[in-house]
C-alpha positions, 0 to 999 in steps of 0.5 A, a space after each residue: 363109749 369108751 373114754 367119754 361120759 355122755 354128755 362128752 358123746 352128745 357134743 362130740 356129736 353135736 359138732 361132728 354134724 354142725 362143725 362151726 356152731 357156737 355155743 349157746 347152740 350147743 347149749 341149746 341142743 344139750 338143754 343146758 346153760 351156757 355157762 354149764 355147756 362151756 364147763 364141757 367144752 372147757 374140757 373137751 378143748 383140754 383132751 383136744 378133741 374141740 378147738 375153739 376158734 372166733 366166729 366170721 359171724 359175730 366179735 362176740 361169739 366162737 365156733 367150736 369144732 372137733 378136732 381130728 383126734 376128736 373126729 376120731 374119738 367121736 367115730 371111734 366111739 360111735 362105732 362101739 355104740 353101734 356094736 354093742 346095740 346091735 349086740 342088744 336088738 340081736 336077740 329080739 326075734 324078728 315080729 318084735 324087731 319089725 315094730 321096734 324099727 317101726 317106730 324106729 323110723 317115725 321117731 326119725 321123721 319127727 326128729 329130723 322134721 324138729 331140726 330143720 324147723 329149728 334151722 330156720 
């Protein structure tokens, strides 16, 4: 992920999927305190990849979004991570790759169910 820490990549990934979310929602997703999340977001705002605007839902909250530059940087980083992962997985034999694919499919279902239940 060129030029990004894991925390920055995870932050940008969440904002890519959940544009306009609150700082609190992002902090919960990252598993950090709101002040820690705020410092992380401040750095991304200074880099011009995240914007903060007043929330329409509450005057006490801000809405976080990737800027156009942020979306582009995230997409480049995501593609670089995919290429690197594909390179590593290319060394697996077919039976191992099938087992891994099956396990990842099951994991994806669990995570998707967690996302849906959290949104309720």
